[in-house]
N, C-alpha and C positions, 0 to 999 in steps of 0.2 A: 502497500501500500503507500501512494504516498511518492514513488522514485520518483512521477515522470512533471516536477513544479515546472517546466512552462505549458505543461500538457491541461489545460482550465476543465475539458472533460474528464480525464482524469485522476485532477484531483476533485472531483467532489464526486462521480465515482469509489474514488477509494473513501473519504468523510463519512459514507453514506454506510457502505460495508463497514468500515467500525462503529459509528452508531449503531448499528442493526447487533456488531453481536455485543460491541458495550454495554445499550441498554433491552436486548432481544427487540426481534422484529418488529422492524415500525410497521403500525396498521396506519389505512387509508387517512385516521382520521389524524396523522402528527402531522402535515402537512397540509400549507395550505392549497382547497381545491381550485384547479383547474380555473374551471368557470371567473374565478377568480383572478386568476393571475391573469387572464388571456386577456385581459382589462386592463393593465396596467403597467405601465412603461417601466421595466426595471434590465437590467444588465443581465447576461446570463450567470453567470455564476450565484447570484443571489439568487434570481427567478429557483435555477435549479436548486438551491438550500431549502428555500421556504418549500417547496414542492413537496418536498420528504421531510421537512426535521420544523417546516417552522410556526405548528404545534405543541413543540415535545414538551413534555411539562418537565415544571421544577419546583422544586420548593422557595418559594421566595416568590415578594406581591406579586411581577408580572405574570407568574405560572408559566413560567420559562426558561429547560434549560439550560439557556445560554445568556443567563442575565443574574447572574451571582456572587460575581465580583466587580465585569464588569458586565459590560449591556450590549447585546446585539442586538437591533430596535426588532420587536413585534411588528409583522408586517401592516395590520393595521394603524401603527405611530407612523410612521413611512411618512419621510418627509422630505421638502427642499430648501436649502437656505442658502442662497446668495451662486447660486445656480449649480449648484452640489446638490445629491443627496443623501440627506442624514443617513443612517445606515448602522453609529456604533456610538458608545459614548460609557467616559471614565464615570466609574459611578459616585462622583462626589463634582462629574460636570467637570473636572478638571480640561481634559479635552473629546472631541468630539469627531469624529470621522464621515467621510464621506466621499463620495464617489460620483459616475456618469449615469444616467438612465439608461444608459443601452451599452450596447458592446460588448465584446466577446470575452473581453479580459480587462476591464480598465483600472487604471491608475489608482490610486486612493492619497487621499489631501487629507489631512487634518487642521483644528483649530484649533487653540488654544486662550480658555478663557472669550470665546469670542471675538479673536480676531479676525482677520485675515487670513483663509487657503494659504495653506502652506502641501507641495508632496511631501507625500511621505514616502509610498513605493509606487514600483510598477504594475504590481499585481495584486488585481483584488481577490482573487479564488486564494491566491497564499495566506491573503492577509485572514481571510475567511478561516480557511482549513484552521490558523494559532489558535484565532479566539472562542473557536466553536471547541476545540483541546482543551482551550488553559479554562473555559466556561464549566466544561463536559468535570476537569479536577474538583474544584469548589463546586460542584451539581454532588459531590461522592458523598456518602453516608457516616465517613471517615478520612478523617486530612488531618495528616501529619506536616509539618517544617521540620526541615535540622538541616544544618550543614554539612556537607559532603553527605548525602543520605542515600546516593548512589554505593559507595564505599559502607553504609549502615544495610542496605539492604544484598548486600552481595554477602557480608559476616555472615548475614542467615540464612545465606546457598538460596537464593531467591535467584535464577535465571532471569538476564536482563537484558532487550533488547532494541536499538533503536525506534523510533515509529517516526517524527517529525522533528526533521533537526535544520535549527539556525529560520522558524521562520518568521517570518515579518510580521513588529506591535508596535505599539510605542509604549518607550522604554519612562525609566521614574523622571527624564529632564525632562520630559512631550518633544522627542523628534526617536527620530527610527533605532528601533531595539530589535533584539529575535529571542525567539523562546525555543528551547528543544527538547523533545517528551521522547520519554521513555517505557515500552513497556516491563515489571515482573513476572515472571512466572500469568503471565498473557488477563492478571488479574489487579493489580495496583500499576497507575498510571501516577510518570512520575514528572516533575518539570525541573528542568535548570537543575538538575542537582540542587535542588532544596526545597520544594514541595511533593507531596503524594497522596494518593487518596484512594481509595478502592469500596466498593461497594458490598463486600464478600464477608461476611459473620467470619467465616473459618482463618479467610488473611485475615481479620481486625483483632481474632483470641494470636495468630501468632507473632501480629507487631503489638502484640496489646502498649511496650511500654514506649509507643511509638507515636501510634495513632489517640488520636482524642475524638468526639462527635460534634458531627458536625453543626452542632445544634450552638457549640459554642463558640463557634466562628463567628464572627462579629462583621455584622452587613448594615452598616448605621445608617442608611439612606435616607434622605430627603423624599418625600415625596406629594407634591401639589395634588391638595383635594380634586381639582378637576378633572387632572392625570388618574389619581383612584378613580373616580366615578368614569372616565370611559373607560378603565382597564377593566372595572368592576360590568361596564353593562356588554364590553369585548367579552369575560367569562362566561357572559350568562348565554350568550348567544353560540358562544362555543358549544354548549353543553347542553341548549337546546340540539344545537346539529345532531350531538352525537346522540343524541335519543330518540331524532325521527332517522337516523341511519338505523337505529337495533333494529325500532317499531317496523320500519319497511323490510328490517332480513327474517325479526319473525315472523311476518305476513306471509313471507316468498316460501319460508320454512313450512309455515301451517296450511300454505297450499299445497305444497308435495308432499307432507304430510295425509293431508285428506284425500289424495288422488290414488296413495296406494291400497290397495285392496287384502283387507284383513284374511 
């Protein structure tokens, strides 16, 4: 996975494959419906990501798997600012990332404290892989931080493989930075030799001294009431869509069942 950095289609296929593995098979309602996406101008990497994981849930205010530390903007909250499509922001609003409304793999720009856009990197697809893996780690049930965490895991006889190396991101000085990700025994996701996370109870018990529960991880984000209302309305609509989906499936199954002769 993630071996052809200059191929956006390969990167998005790899991301979908990884998320399928990490969360279990993605379901129809984990993505934004094709009807909605067809009516929206989006660059290919964002369109593809939203199509299979735009509604993937997480344990946070946005109910999004990609809004735990920083935030991949949920589909319904996308907007343009100064001719750029805003698709990501830092958890305290220090930086905002934007891109073009169309294109195969357009560049990414960053705005610091609402200042003019500055070019950050030349590949939206590479940035999306990084932010999705970043947020997947912070969406884990168990999270730990430790200097030289790769050595800590190796000492515990964990088998470690590189997953995504030197991926584009915004660093602490709000300029181009990079993150690298690894997998340990296919159950522990590691970032930058400093952070790791897992959803496995078995791994948690093995690494008990290293891990702490995700509920202790601080997420003090200020959310304005107007945004809260919009988000709650969106969540209500999403659950209504899921209920309708299951209702339709139930009707189809009952119809098939009624046609079977006993």
